[in-house]
Z-matrix of the N, CA and C atoms (Angstrom, degrees):
N
C 1 1.440
C 2 1.520 1 108.66
N 3 1.316 2 117.90 1 137.42
C 4 1.457 3 122.95 2 -179.45
C 5 1.520 4 109.87 3 -92.73
N 6 1.307 5 117.55 4 93.25
C 7 1.457 6 120.97 5 177.67
C 8 1.516 7 109.08 6 -92.82
N 9 1.321 8 116.50 7 130.65
C 10 1.450 9 120.25 8 -176.00
C 11 1.525 10 113.13 9 -95.97
N 12 1.311 11 116.95 10 -46.36
C 13 1.460 12 120.28 11 -173.43
C 14 1.524 13 110.37 12 -139.13
N 15 1.316 14 115.28 13 149.24
C 16 1.454 15 120.69 14 175.14
C 17 1.521 16 110.57 15 -117.27
N 18 1.317 17 117.06 16 10.69
C 19 1.462 18 120.79 17 179.89
C 20 1.521 19 109.81 18 -96.09
N 21 1.316 20 114.96 19 158.24
C 22 1.465 21 119.90 20 -179.74
C 23 1.522 22 110.17 21 -67.00
N 24 1.302 23 115.43 22 155.04
C 25 1.450 24 119.85 23 179.78
C 26 1.509 25 111.46 24 -150.24
N 27 1.314 26 115.06 25 -170.99
C 28 1.464 27 122.88 26 179.07
C 29 1.521 28 107.56 27 -100.42
N 30 1.298 29 117.01 28 121.59
C 31 1.459 30 121.72 29 178.46
C 32 1.517 31 108.31 30 -78.58
N 33 1.350 32 115.73 31 137.91
C 34 1.460 33 121.37 32 -177.99
C 35 1.523 34 109.24 33 -54.40
N 36 1.318 35 116.79 34 132.86
C 37 1.457 36 122.15 35 179.28
C 38 1.521 37 113.56 36 95.36
N 39 1.327 38 118.27 37 -15.83
C 40 1.465 39 120.67 38 178.14
C 41 1.518 40 110.97 39 -67.80
N 42 1.319 41 115.88 40 -43.40
C 43 1.459 42 122.14 41 -179.06
C 44 1.510 43 108.16 42 -162.63
N 45 1.330 44 116.45 43 161.23
C 46 1.448 45 120.92 44 174.51
C 47 1.520 46 107.75 45 -84.30
N 48 1.321 47 116.56 46 129.18
C 49 1.458 48 117.86 47 -178.04
C 50 1.531 49 110.73 48 -69.16
N 51 1.339 50 115.35 49 147.73
C 52 1.464 51 122.35 50 179.59
C 53 1.526 52 108.00 51 -128.69
N 54 1.324 53 116.95 52 174.43
C 55 1.461 54 119.43 53 178.85
C 56 1.524 55 111.34 54 -60.20
N 57 1.296 56 117.87 55 -27.52
C 58 1.471 57 120.61 56 179.20
C 59 1.529 58 112.13 57 -65.20
N 60 1.333 59 117.12 58 -16.57
C 61 1.463 60 120.95 59 -179.65
C 62 1.529 61 112.77 60 -87.25
N 63 1.323 62 118.47 61 -3.16
C 64 1.457 63 122.28 62 178.30
C 65 1.522 64 106.77 63 -97.21
N 66 1.338 65 116.94 64 107.31
C 67 1.454 66 120.57 65 -166.10
C 68 1.521 67 116.00 66 -95.44
N 69 1.325 68 119.32 67 -20.88
C 70 1.456 69 118.01 68 179.80
C 71 1.526 70 109.65 69 -109.35
N 72 1.317 71 116.54 70 148.76
C 73 1.456 72 120.80 71 -170.88
C 74 1.533 73 114.13 72 -98.52
N 75 1.329 74 121.68 73 -41.75
C 76 1.464 75 119.23 74 -176.06
C 77 1.528 76 111.10 75 -55.58
N 78 1.333 77 115.71 76 134.77
C 79 1.460 78 117.60 77 -174.18
C 80 1.514 79 111.75 78 -148.49
N 81 1.317 80 114.96 79 142.07
C 82 1.464 81 121.56 80 170.61
C 83 1.517 82 109.75 81 -89.50
N 84 1.319 83 115.87 82 -25.44
C 85 1.454 84 123.27 83 178.97
C 86 1.525 85 107.64 84 -119.77
N 87 1.323 86 115.88 85 179.94
C 88 1.460 87 119.65 86 177.99
C 89 1.525 88 110.69 87 -62.17
N 90 1.351 89 115.46 88 -36.34
C 91 1.466 90 120.71 89 179.19
C 92 1.522 91 108.65 90 -162.61
N 93 1.307 92 115.48 91 162.94
C 94 1.459 93 120.63 92 176.33
C 95 1.518 94 109.09 93 -150.51
N 96 1.326 95 115.53 94 131.26
C 97 1.467 96 121.81 95 179.12
C 98 1.517 97 109.75 96 -100.65
N 99 1.312 98 116.46 97 125.59
C 100 1.460 99 121.23 98 174.98
C 101 1.528 100 107.51 99 -93.88
N 102 1.321 101 115.37 100 107.93
C 103 1.462 102 120.49 101 179.61
C 104 1.518 103 108.86 102 -124.89
N 105 1.301 104 116.05 103 159.01
C 106 1.460 105 120.38 104 176.93
C 107 1.520 106 110.15 105 -153.59
N 108 1.308 107 114.29 106 163.31
C 109 1.457 108 121.62 107 168.82
C 110 1.515 109 105.62 108 -99.06
N 111 1.315 110 115.97 109 118.13
C 112 1.456 111 121.20 110 -179.96
C 113 1.527 112 109.56 111 -96.63
N 114 1.306 113 116.14 112 123.46
C 115 1.463 114 122.02 113 176.73
C 116 1.518 115 107.71 114 -109.42
N 117 1.300 116 115.51 115 118.81
C 118 1.456 117 121.41 116 179.19
C 119 1.523 118 108.05 117 -121.43
N 120 1.290 119 116.54 118 155.44
C 121 1.465 120 119.01 119 177.18
C 122 1.515 121 110.56 120 -146.01
N 123 1.308 122 113.25 121 156.83
C 124 1.466 123 122.04 122 174.91
C 125 1.519 124 106.73 123 -127.86
N 126 1.300 125 115.47 124 149.46
C 127 1.457 126 120.09 125 176.27
C 128 1.520 127 107.07 126 -112.92
N 129 1.322 128 115.24 127 124.86
C 130 1.456 129 121.15 128 179.17
C 131 1.529 130 107.71 129 -132.00
N 132 1.315 131 115.18 130 120.70
C 133 1.471 132 121.24 131 -178.15
C 134 1.524 133 111.95 132 53.46
N 135 1.333 134 115.99 133 40.60
C 136 1.458 135 120.92 134 177.52
C 137 1.524 136 114.77 135 76.82
N 138 1.318 137 117.87 136 6.84
C 139 1.471 138 122.32 137 -179.20
C 140 1.532 139 109.16 138 -113.49
N 141 1.317 140 115.84 139 145.71
C 142 1.457 141 122.37 140 -179.98
C 143 1.524 142 111.15 141 -93.11
N 144 1.351 143 115.18 142 139.37
C 145 1.463 144 122.35 143 175.68
C 146 1.526 145 107.29 144 -132.07
N 147 1.330 146 115.67 145 127.98
C 148 1.463 147 121.75 146 -170.07
C 149 1.527 148 112.38 147 -109.27
N 150 1.337 149 114.19 148 145.91
C 151 1.457 150 122.62 149 173.01
C 152 1.526 151 107.15 150 -128.19
N 153 1.327 152 115.57 151 132.26
C 154 1.457 153 120.88 152 -178.60
C 155 1.530 154 108.15 153 -123.99
N 156 1.331 155 116.89 154 126.88
C 157 1.462 156 121.10 155 179.53
C 158 1.528 157 110.26 156 -136.58
N 159 1.324 158 115.54 157 148.55
C 160 1.463 159 121.97 158 171.63
C 161 1.526 160 106.75 159 -91.25
N 162 1.327 161 116.71 160 131.32
C 163 1.461 162 121.67 161 -174.71
C 164 1.528 163 110.20 162 -129.24
N 165 1.335 164 115.31 163 135.62
C 166 1.462 165 123.68 164 172.34
C 167 1.521 166 107.07 165 -103.11
N 168 1.328 167 117.18 166 131.36
C 169 1.464 168 121.75 167 -177.37
C 170 1.530 169 111.20 168 -108.66
N 171 1.341 170 116.36 169 100.16
C 172 1.474 171 119.88 170 179.68
C 173 1.525 172 113.36 171 -57.31
N 174 1.323 173 117.58 172 -38.89
C 175 1.463 174 120.91 173 -175.03
C 176 1.526 175 112.58 174 -71.41
N 177 1.325 176 117.33 175 -9.99
C 178 1.461 177 120.99 176 178.88
C 179 1.535 178 111.33 177 -118.35
N 180 1.321 179 117.38 178 4.88
C 181 1.464 180 122.52 179 179.81
C 182 1.518 181 109.05 180 -102.77
N 183 1.325 182 115.96 181 145.73
C 184 1.459 183 117.59 182 -177.26
C 185 1.516 184 112.97 183 -135.13
N 186 1.313 185 112.68 184 161.04
C 187 1.462 186 122.23 185 174.85
C 188 1.528 187 106.55 186 -140.00
N 189 1.325 188 116.74 187 135.38
C 190 1.466 189 119.73 188 179.30
C 191 1.528 190 109.14 189 -67.10
N 192 1.319 191 115.92 190 156.54
C 193 1.464 192 119.50 191 179.75
C 194 1.523 193 110.84 192 -59.95
N 195 1.331 194 116.77 193 -41.15
C 196 1.466 195 120.33 194 -179.51
C 197 1.528 196 110.67 195 -62.38
N 198 1.326 197 116.76 196 -46.48
C 199 1.467 198 120.27 197 179.61
C 200 1.518 199 110.31 198 -65.33
N 201 1.322 200 116.93 199 -40.23
C 202 1.454 201 121.03 200 -179.58
C 203 1.524 202 110.75 201 -62.89
N 204 1.323 203 117.23 202 -38.24
C 205 1.463 204 120.17 203 178.48
C 206 1.527 205 111.17 204 -68.41
N 207 1.326 206 116.14 205 -37.39
C 208 1.469 207 120.19 206 -179.39
C 209 1.529 208 111.68 207 -77.42
N 210 1.335 209 116.07 208 -24.77
C 211 1.476 210 121.32 209 -175.93
C 212 1.524 211 110.31 210 50.82
N 213 1.313 212 115.69 211 48.98
C 214 1.453 213 123.30 212 -176.62
C 215 1.526 214 111.98 213 -60.01
N 216 1.314 215 115.36 214 117.43
C 217 1.466 216 121.23 215 179.57
C 218 1.533 217 110.96 216 -67.49
N 219 1.331 218 116.74 217 -38.10
C 220 1.470 219 119.18 218 -178.07
C 221 1.527 220 111.32 219 -66.56
N 222 1.308 221 118.09 220 -38.30
C 223 1.465 222 120.56 221 178.22
C 224 1.525 223 110.08 222 -70.96
N 225 1.322 224 117.40 223 -38.40
C 226 1.464 225 120.02 224 176.94
C 227 1.532 226 110.32 225 -62.51
N 228 1.318 227 117.81 226 -42.44
C 229 1.469 228 120.57 227 177.28
C 230 1.525 229 110.68 228 -61.95
N 231 1.315 230 116.39 229 -38.51
C 232 1.464 231 120.67 230 176.87
C 233 1.533 232 110.15 231 -60.45
N 234 1.327 233 116.44 232 -45.89
C 235 1.468 234 120.50 233 -179.40
C 236 1.530 235 111.23 234 -67.29
N 237 1.318 236 117.55 235 -37.74
C 238 1.464 237 120.40 236 176.71
C 239 1.528 238 110.93 237 -61.25
N 240 1.326 239 115.60 238 -36.35
C 241 1.463 240 118.84 239 -179.62
C 242 1.527 241 111.13 240 -66.97
N 243 1.328 242 117.88 241 -30.70
C 244 1.467 243 119.43 242 173.41
C 245 1.532 244 109.86 243 -58.70
N 246 1.313 245 116.22 244 -42.44
C 247 1.471 246 121.10 245 178.92
C 248 1.529 247 109.77 246 -65.52
N 249 1.330 248 117.46 247 -41.30
C 250 1.464 249 121.17 248 177.99
C 251 1.536 250 111.15 249 -62.44
N 252 1.315 251 116.75 250 -40.46
C 253 1.467 252 119.92 251 177.99
C 254 1.525 253 110.06 252 -63.45
N 255 1.315 254 116.58 253 -38.70
C 256 1.468 255 120.05 254 176.04
C 257 1.526 256 109.99 255 -61.10
N 258 1.328 257 117.82 256 -41.75
C 259 1.465 258 121.40 257 178.35
C 260 1.530 259 111.20 258 -62.49
N 261 1.309 260 117.99 259 -39.62
C 262 1.467 261 120.70 260 178.64
C 263 1.525 262 110.12 261 -59.57
N 264 1.313 263 116.59 262 -45.58
C 265 1.470 264 120.08 263 179.84
C 266 1.527 265 111.11 264 -70.29
N 267 1.309 266 116.11 265 -31.63
C 268 1.463 267 120.40 266 174.71
C 269 1.531 268 110.20 267 -61.36
N 270 1.309 269 116.96 268 -44.89
C 271 1.467 270 121.50 269 179.31
C 272 1.525 271 111.22 270 -64.01
N 273 1.323 272 116.19 271 -39.58
C 274 1.468 273 119.15 272 177.72
C 275 1.523 274 110.52 273 -62.50
N 276 1.329 275 116.12 274 -44.53
C 277 1.463 276 119.97 275 179.01
C 278 1.519 277 110.92 276 -65.00
N 279 1.320 278 117.00 277 -43.51
C 280 1.463 279 121.59 278 179.20
C 281 1.533 280 110.31 279 -55.90
N 282 1.318 281 115.74 280 -45.22
C 283 1.462 282 120.48 281 178.92
C 284 1.530 283 110.85 282 -63.19
N 285 1.312 284 116.47 283 -41.36
C 286 1.466 285 121.28 284 -179.05
C 287 1.525 286 112.22 285 -65.49
N 288 1.333 287 117.55 286 -41.55
C 289 1.463 288 118.56 287 -174.35
C 290 1.524 289 113.81 288 -92.50
N 291 1.330 290 118.26 289 -5.88
C 292 1.468 291 119.38 290 176.29
C 293 1.519 292 111.84 291 -54.55
N 294 1.317 293 116.55 292 -34.15
C 295 1.467 294 119.98 293 -179.25
C 296 1.526 295 112.27 294 -67.09
N 297 1.341 296 116.83 295 -14.87
C 298 1.459 297 120.14 296 179.82
C 299 1.530 298 113.38 297 -95.92
N 300 1.336 299 117.97 298 -6.38
C 301 1.459 300 119.15 299 177.01
C 302 1.521 301 109.17 300 -60.42
N 303 1.314 302 115.04 301 131.52
C 304 1.462 303 120.08 302 -178.01
C 305 1.518 304 113.51 303 84.96
N 306 1.331 305 116.14 304 10.98
C 307 1.465 306 119.38 305 -178.11
C 308 1.525 307 110.96 306 -85.42
N 309 1.298 308 114.38 307 167.93
C 310 1.462 309 121.21 308 175.61
C 311 1.525 310 108.66 309 -89.21
N 312 1.323 311 115.98 310 174.76
C 313 1.458 312 121.73 311 -177.68
C 314 1.529 313 112.51 312 -56.81
N 315 1.299 314 117.56 313 -28.91
C 316 1.467 315 120.91 314 -176.92
C 317 1.532 316 112.32 315 -61.10
N 318 1.318 317 118.47 316 -25.18
C 319 1.462 318 121.62 317 179.54
C 320 1.524 319 112.97 318 -91.54
N 321 1.301 320 117.89 319 -6.53
C 322 1.459 321 121.17 320 -176.37
C 323 1.527 322 111.29 321 -60.56
N 324 1.325 323 117.82 322 -39.02
C 325 1.467 324 120.68 323 179.46
C 326 1.522 325 111.49 324 -61.76
N 327 1.319 326 118.18 325 -33.10
C 328 1.468 327 121.45 326 177.44
C 329 1.530 328 110.45 327 -66.89
N 330 1.311 329 116.37 328 -37.15
C 331 1.462 330 121.12 329 177.59
C 332 1.528 331 109.60 330 -65.29
N 333 1.316 332 116.67 331 -43.76
C 334 1.467 333 120.76 332 178.89
C 335 1.531 334 110.23 333 -62.26
N 336 1.325 335 117.63 334 -41.46
C 337 1.470 336 120.92 335 177.55
C 338 1.523 337 110.63 336 -61.69
N 339 1.319 338 117.04 337 -44.24
C 340 1.470 339 120.96 338 179.53
C 341 1.526 340 110.31 339 -63.82
N 342 1.319 341 116.94 340 -41.65
C 343 1.464 342 121.70 341 178.50
C 344 1.529 343 110.51 342 -60.68
N 345 1.328 344 116.61 343 -50.60
C 346 1.466 345 120.67 344 -178.67
C 347 1.521 346 111.60 345 -61.95
N 348 1.321 347 117.50 346 -39.41
C 349 1.469 348 120.86 347 178.40
C 350 1.522 349 110.87 348 -64.01
N 351 1.333 350 117.27 349 -40.35
C 352 1.461 351 120.35 350 -179.84
C 353 1.524 352 111.23 351 -70.85
N 354 1.308 353 117.50 352 -36.66
C 355 1.468 354 121.07 353 176.38
C 356 1.529 355 109.51 354 -61.47
N 357 1.328 356 116.48 355 -42.61
C 358 1.464 357 120.23 356 178.30
C 359 1.531 358 110.70 357 -63.60
N 360 1.330 359 117.11 358 -43.30
C 361 1.471 360 121.22 359 179.25
C 362 1.529 361 110.40 360 -64.15
N 363 1.310 362 116.98 361 -40.08
C 364 1.468 363 121.27 362 177.21
C 365 1.522 364 110.56 363 -61.32
N 366 1.315 365 117.51 364 -46.01
C 367 1.458 366 121.50 365 -179.89
C 368 1.530 367 110.98 366 -59.77
N 369 1.317 368 116.92 367 -43.42
C 370 1.463 369 121.27 368 178.91
C 371 1.530 370 110.18 369 -61.50
N 372 1.347 371 116.35 370 -45.78
C 373 1.468 372 118.58 371 -178.30
C 374 1.526 373 111.71 372 -67.65
N 375 1.324 374 118.15 373 -39.53
C 376 1.469 375 120.42 374 179.02
C 377 1.533 376 110.62 375 -61.87
N 378 1.316 377 116.34 376 -42.40
C 379 1.468 378 120.07 377 179.12
C 380 1.532 379 110.95 378 -66.31
N 381 1.339 380 116.62 379 -40.84
C 382 1.459 381 120.53 380 178.47
C 383 1.527 382 110.66 381 -62.90
N 384 1.331 383 115.67 382 -41.83
C 385 1.463 384 120.93 383 178.30
C 386 1.531 385 110.56 384 -58.17
N 387 1.322 386 117.45 385 -50.11
C 388 1.465 387 120.35 386 179.25
C 389 1.526 388 111.52 387 -62.80
N 390 1.324 389 116.68 388 -40.97
C 391 1.463 390 120.53 389 -178.98
C 392 1.534 391 110.93 390 -64.77
N 393 1.333 392 116.13 391 -50.37
C 394 1.463 393 119.87 392 -175.62
C 395 1.521 394 112.86 393 -68.07
N 396 1.313 395 117.60 394 -33.05
C 397 1.465 396 120.83 395 179.92
C 398 1.529 397 111.97 396 -92.48
N 399 1.328 398 116.41 397 -2.30
C 400 1.463 399 121.41 398 -176.15
C 401 1.533 400 109.51 399 52.19
N 402 1.331 401 114.36 400 48.64
C 403 1.469 402 121.52 401 -179.91
C 404 1.526 403 111.70 402 53.52
N 405 1.324 404 116.40 403 44.85
C 406 1.472 405 127.03 404 176.21
C 407 1.523 406 113.51 405 85.33
N 408 1.319 407 118.76 406 -5.11
C 409 1.472 408 120.94 407 -175.61
C 410 1.523 409 112.98 408 -75.58
N 411 1.330 410 117.47 409 -25.85
C 412 1.460 411 121.74 410 177.39
C 413 1.532 412 107.14 411 -90.61
N 414 1.318 413 115.96 412 96.04
C 415 1.471 414 121.04 413 -172.25
C 416 1.521 415 112.29 414 -63.46
N 417 1.317 416 117.64 415 -37.65
C 418 1.465 417 120.69 416 179.33
C 419 1.536 418 110.43 417 -61.78
N 420 1.329 419 116.62 418 -50.04
C 421 1.467 420 119.73 419 -179.83
C 422 1.530 421 111.20 420 -67.22
N 423 1.317 422 116.76 421 -33.68
C 424 1.464 423 119.54 422 177.24
C 425 1.528 424 109.89 423 -60.82
N 426 1.310 425 117.34 424 -45.34
C 427 1.473 426 121.02 425 178.58
C 428 1.522 427 111.07 426 -64.15
N 429 1.338 428 116.79 427 -37.75
C 430 1.472 429 120.52 428 177.54
C 431 1.527 430 110.42 429 -61.38
N 432 1.305 431 116.25 430 -46.53
C 433 1.461 432 120.62 431 178.90
C 434 1.530 433 111.22 432 -64.05
N 435 1.321 434 117.12 433 -42.45
C 436 1.469 435 119.92 434 179.61
C 437 1.520 436 110.59 435 -58.54
N 438 1.321 437 116.89 436 -45.36
C 439 1.464 438 121.07 437 179.71
C 440 1.522 439 110.85 438 -62.68
N 441 1.326 440 116.61 439 -47.78
C 442 1.464 441 120.83 440 -178.40
C 443 1.530 442 112.05 441 -62.49
N 444 1.319 443 116.45 442 -46.06
C 445 1.468 444 120.19 443 -177.69
C 446 1.529 445 110.58 444 -66.31
N 447 1.315 446 117.54 445 -43.65
C 448 1.468 447 120.01 446 178.24
C 449 1.522 448 110.97 447 -61.23
N 450 1.335 449 117.69 448 -40.53
C 451 1.466 450 121.28 449 176.78
C 452 1.530 451 110.87 450 -62.51
N 453 1.310 452 116.97 451 -42.93
C 454 1.466 453 120.29 452 179.38
C 455 1.529 454 111.56 453 -64.73
N 456 1.326 455 117.00 454 -36.33
C 457 1.464 456 119.80 455 178.28
C 458 1.525 457 111.72 456 -67.83
N 459 1.325 458 117.42 457 -32.98
C 460 1.464 459 121.04 458 179.44
C 461 1.519 460 112.41 459 -69.18
N 462 1.325 461 117.30 460 -29.26
C 463 1.470 462 121.61 461 -176.12
C 464 1.511 463 113.32 462 -66.30
N 465 1.282 464 117.88 463 -29.81
C 466 1.476 465 124.66 464 -176.83
C 467 1.459 466 109.39 465 62.04
């Protein structure tokens, strides 16, 4: 299983992230959002029950000093969309592993495979998003992505 972070974070939908949620300053880019799909499970009477959440990690997210001083709304919207994309993949994974709720240990490996596949798909989409929008600098593509991601979030 590809676990990214063990620190607390903001679960998607709890609040809209703001510049105050980006806690570290050194940056290669204007900003970077550390997000992950968290897969948790409980065992009850020998059966597995799964919870999947999209999480933003303030302690691992950064904003450059220049961007932080400017408080650029367009860059913040770009970073928020990274979190939204994580939520989309979280929902896909949740749908995929719902069929395993209440399963025995023998199905756990299938859940791990589904998780790893979704993490890989998320990574590909996040990289494509940054590439196509030129890290928010291509305003036309940024608007295209915003529209597409918002539409995907509405579909549930």
